[in-house]
N, C-alpha and C positions, 0 to 999 in steps of 0.2 A: 517229676516231683509233684508229690500231690499236696492238698490243700492240710491233710492233717501235720504232715511233715512241717510245712511252712508255719504252721499255728505253734511249733514246738519253739521256734528258733527266736532269739533276743532280737532286740532292735538292731544292736551292733551287727548280728550275723545277718540280718535282713538287709542292712546298708551294704555289709560286704559283699551279699550277693548281688545287690543291685549295681554296685560299682563292675564287680566282674561281667554281669550280663552287659551293660552300657559299654565296656570295653570290647567285648566280643562283638557286638553289633556295630561298634563304629569301624573295627577292622574289617568287618565284613563288607559295610557300606563302601570303605574306600575301595576294596579291591573291587567291587562292583562298578563304581563309578570309573575306576581305571580301565577296566573292560569295557565299558559301555564308550568312553571317549576315545580308545582304541577302535573300536568298530565303526564309530562316527567319522573318525579320520580315514578310515579305508573306504567307506561310503562316499566321503567329499572327494576323494581323489579319483574314485572310479567314475563319479559324476562329471568332474572337470579334468578329463584325461588329457585335454588340450592344453591346460593350464598347469604350471609348475605346482609343485605341493608346497604348502603353505611352510612347511619346516625346513624347504631348501632353499637357500640363497639363488636369487633371480642372477642371470647372466648377462647383465647391461653393461 
């Protein structure tokens, strides 16, 4: 998308584009956050192999 095209858009069209980009970026951010949390949990389980995982109930 080039500057000349953006200059031809109305305020409403620009706002719609902003909203669409915002939604796409929010979805990507959420997916990346979930992936990082998953990897962090895996790293935590590997570092604490003698301790039970925090998502599993303890057997007391």
